[in-house]
C-alpha positions in Angstrom: 132.7 -164.0 -227.5 134.5 -160.7 -226.6 135.3 -160.2 -222.9 135.2 -156.4 -223.3 133.0 -154.2 -225.6 134.5 -150.7 -226.1 131.8 -148.2 -226.8 132.8 -145.1 -228.8 129.9 -142.7 -229.5 130.6 -140.3 -232.4 128.9 -137.2 -233.6 130.6 -135.1 -236.3 134.1 -135.9 -235.0 135.7 -137.9 -237.8 139.4 -137.2 -237.1 139.2 -137.3 -233.3 137.1 -140.5 -233.4 139.7 -142.1 -235.6 142.3 -141.3 -232.9 140.0 -142.8 -230.3 139.6 -146.0 -232.2 143.3 -146.2 -232.9 144.1 -145.9 -229.2 141.6 -148.7 -228.4 143.2 -150.9 -231.0 146.7 -150.2 -229.7 145.8 -151.6 -226.4 146.5 -155.0 -228.1 143.8 -156.6 -225.9 142.8 -159.8 -227.8 139.4 -160.3 -226.2 138.0 -156.8 -227.0 135.6 -155.6 -229.6 135.0 -152.0 -230.6 131.5 -150.7 -231.2 131.4 -147.2 -232.8 128.0 -145.6 -232.6 127.5 -143.0 -235.3 125.0 -140.7 -233.7 123.7 -139.1 -236.9 126.9 -137.5 -238.1 126.8 -135.4 -241.2 128.6 -136.7 -243.2 128.4 -140.1 -241.6 131.4 -141.5 -239.8 133.6 -143.5 -242.2 135.9 -146.1 -240.7 139.2 -145.9 -242.5 140.5 -149.1 -244.1 143.6 -148.8 -241.9 141.4 -149.2 -238.8 139.1 -151.9 -240.2 139.3 -155.1 -238.2 137.0 -158.1 -237.6 136.4 -156.9 -234.1 135.4 -153.3 -235.1 131.8 -152.5 -235.9 129.9 -149.3 -236.7 126.3 -148.9 -235.6 124.4 -146.0 -237.0 121.4 -144.1 -235.7 119.6 -140.8 -236.0 121.0 -138.2 -233.7 119.9 -138.8 -230.1 122.7 -137.5 -228.0 125.4 -139.2 -226.0 123.0 -141.1 -223.7 121.1 -142.6 -226.6 124.4 -143.4 -228.4 125.8 -145.2 -225.4 122.6 -147.1 -224.9 122.7 -148.3 -228.5 126.3 -149.4 -228.1 125.6 -151.3 -224.9 122.6 -153.0 -226.5 124.8 -154.1 -229.4 127.7 -155.2 -227.2 128.7 -158.8 -227.2 131.1 -158.5 -224.3 130.6 -159.3 -220.6 132.3 -156.0 -219.7 131.6 -152.5 -221.1 134.4 -149.9 -221.5 133.4 -146.3 -222.5 135.6 -144.0 -224.6 134.4 -140.6 -225.8 135.3 -139.9 -229.4 137.3 -136.8 -228.6 139.4 -138.6 -226.0 141.9 -141.4 -226.2 143.6 -144.1 -224.1 147.2 -144.3 -223.0 148.8 -147.5 -224.5 148.9 -150.6 -222.4 146.4 -149.4 -219.8 143.3 -151.6 -220.6 144.8 -154.9 -219.5 145.7 -153.7 -215.9 142.3 -152.1 -215.6 140.6 -155.3 -216.6 142.8 -157.4 -214.4 141.8 -155.3 -211.4 138.1 -155.5 -212.3 138.2 -159.2 -212.9 139.8 -159.7 -209.5 137.2 -157.7 -207.7 134.4 -159.5 -209.5 135.8 -162.9 -208.6 136.0 -161.8 -205.0 132.3 -160.7 -204.9 130.2 -161.1 -208.0 127.1 -159.7 -206.4 128.5 -156.2 -205.6 127.8 -153.3 -207.9 131.3 -151.9 -208.8 132.3 -149.4 -211.4 136.0 -149.4 -212.2 137.8 -146.2 -213.3 141.3 -144.9 -213.6 143.4 -141.8 -213.6 143.2 -139.3 -216.5 144.8 -136.1 -217.8 142.5 -133.1 -218.5 143.8 -131.3 -221.6 142.6 -127.8 -222.5 143.3 -127.4 -226.2 143.0 -123.6 -226.2 145.3 -122.9 -223.3 147.5 -126.0 -223.6 147.1 -126.6 -219.8 147.3 -130.2 -218.7 146.1 -131.5 -215.3 146.5 -135.0 -214.0 143.8 -136.4 -211.8 143.8 -139.7 -209.9 140.1 -140.1 -208.7 139.4 -141.4 -205.3 137.3 -144.5 -204.7 133.9 -144.0 -203.1 130.5 -145.6 -202.4 129.0 -142.6 -200.6 125.9 -141.2 -202.4 126.8 -137.7 -201.2 129.9 -137.9 -203.4 127.9 -139.0 -206.4 125.6 -136.0 -205.9 128.7 -133.8 -206.2 129.4 -134.5 -209.9 131.3 -137.2 -211.8 134.8 -136.7 -210.5 136.1 -139.8 -212.3 135.4 -138.9 -215.9 133.3 -142.0 -216.7 132.9 -141.2 -220.4 136.4 -142.4 -221.0 137.5 -144.3 -217.9 134.5 -146.5 -217.0 134.9 -150.3 -217.1 131.9 -152.1 -215.8 130.0 -155.4 -216.1 127.3 -155.2 -218.8 124.7 -156.8 -216.4 125.0 -153.7 -214.2 123.1 -151.8 -216.8 120.3 -154.3 -216.7 120.1 -153.7 -212.9 120.4 -149.9 -212.9 118.8 -149.2 -216.3 120.1 -147.3 -219.4 121.3 -143.8 -219.6 118.4 -141.3 -219.7 118.0 -140.4 -223.4 116.1 -137.2 -222.5 119.3 -135.8 -221.0 121.5 -134.0 -223.5 123.9 -133.1 -220.6 124.8 -134.6 -217.2 123.6 -138.0 -218.3 126.6 -139.5 -216.4 125.6 -137.7 -213.2 122.0 -139.1 -213.4 123.1 -142.7 -214.1 125.6 -142.7 -211.2 123.1 -141.2 -208.8 120.9 -144.2 -209.6 123.9 -146.5 -209.3 124.8 -145.1 -205.9 121.2 -145.3 -204.6 121.4 -149.0 -205.5 124.5 -149.5 -203.4 127.1 -149.2 -206.1 130.7 -148.0 -205.5 133.6 -146.8 -207.6 137.0 -148.4 -207.4 140.0 -147.0 -209.2 143.3 -147.9 -210.8 145.7 -145.2 -209.5 147.4 -144.7 -212.9 146.6 -142.5 -215.9 144.7 -144.4 -218.5 142.9 -141.7 -220.6 143.6 -138.3 -222.1 140.5 -136.1 -221.8 140.2 -133.1 -224.2 138.0 -130.4 -222.7 135.4 -129.4 -225.3 133.1 -126.5 -225.7 130.6 -125.7 -223.0 126.9 -126.4 -223.8 124.3 -123.8 -224.5 122.8 -122.6 -221.2 119.4 -123.8 -222.4 120.7 -127.4 -222.7 122.2 -127.3 -219.2 119.0 -125.8 -217.8 116.9 -128.5 -219.3 119.1 -131.2 -217.8 119.1 -129.4 -214.4 115.3 -129.2 -214.4 115.0 -132.9 -215.1 117.5 -133.9 -212.5 115.9 -131.7 -209.8 112.5 -133.2 -210.7 113.9 -136.7 -210.2 116.0 -136.2 -207.1 114.8 -133.0 -205.3 111.1 -132.8 -205.9 108.8 -133.6 -203.0 106.9 -136.9 -203.6 109.4 -138.2 -206.2 110.2 -141.9 -205.7 113.9 -141.0 -206.3 114.0 -138.2 -203.8 117.5 -137.9 -202.3 118.2 -137.0 -198.6 118.5 -133.3 -197.9 122.3 -133.4 -197.7 122.5 -134.9 -201.2 120.0 -132.4 -202.6 122.1 -129.6 -201.3 125.2 -131.1 -202.9 123.4 -131.7 -206.2 122.0 -128.1 -206.3 125.5 -126.7 -205.5 127.0 -128.8 -208.3 124.3 -127.6 -210.8 125.1 -124.0 -209.9 128.8 -124.7 -210.4 128.0 -126.0 -213.9 126.0 -122.8 -214.6 128.9 -120.7 -213.4 131.3 -122.6 -215.7 129.0 -122.0 -218.8 128.7 -118.3 -218.0 132.4 -118.0 -217.4 133.1 -119.5 -220.9 130.9 -116.9 -222.4 132.4 -114.1 -220.3 129.1 -113.3 -218.7 130.7 -112.4 -215.4 127.8 -111.1 -213.4 125.8 -114.3 -214.1 128.9 -116.4 -213.4 129.4 -114.7 -210.0 125.7 -115.1 -209.1 125.7 -118.8 -209.9 129.0 -119.4 -208.0 127.6 -117.5 -205.0 124.5 -119.7 -205.0 126.8 -122.8 -205.2 128.8 -121.6 -202.2 125.7 -120.8 -200.2 124.6 -124.4 -200.6 128.0 -126.0 -199.8 130.3 -123.5 -198.1 133.9 -124.2 -199.1 137.2 -122.5 -199.9 137.7 -124.0 -203.4 135.7 -124.3 -206.6 135.2 -128.1 -206.3 132.7 -129.3 -203.7 135.5 -131.3 -202.1 138.9 -132.9 -203.0 138.1 -135.9 -205.1 141.6 -136.6 -206.4 144.9 -137.8 -205.1 148.2 -136.4 -206.1 149.6 -138.0 -209.2 
């Protein structure tokens, strides 16, 4: 049985997904399988013969979004550990083994603790060519998790499969911010993030979502975590952080569309919730 199942969700990204699969294979990790989840691509994702291996599988489903695709991949996984890799990103060679060694060491020390392992990454803006290296900080503070996923879990997460049985799957009703939702639940259950302070993934910044998609996700998150009477109601300090982060996301979408008045209004609302001197709610990264 594989030790690690690498889950790669794909939707209409044939060439980038091939690069992602290639980067996973080039880790030369003998106890890993790769589960590619084709989330209703048109045409369907086709695994090239050059990438076909006994440990590479393609699971196909009707389009359900990233959350549903990850859930399908995790359900099909045979490994004890789950590693996520988005189809438009790729891994730096030779980085899976040290990540796994750290995760195994932590698990051996305390198998009952909820720990998510992540690593450094490079944000790459294809349009501008700008690259930014980020080494995320470790945390177990729910306030941090309410501030956004600073550790890019879609391509750096390494975690025991049984943690998903404890926390539950990704919310398939969320077409955006599904990571934020899952890690809020993870933090509420006492989970923490540990990091390998080295770059393991190259993250390509994609297009911003439609504002309607973001607003739908924001409404669902606020209904879960900020509505009076909700069983998942967060403390007021976390609600302020979450609301500030959602307004920052809105500002980002409006900026991408050059809707400057709406961008400034959303940014002002974010700053009113969490006063600060930078765009980010706080400094979540160490110097590379």
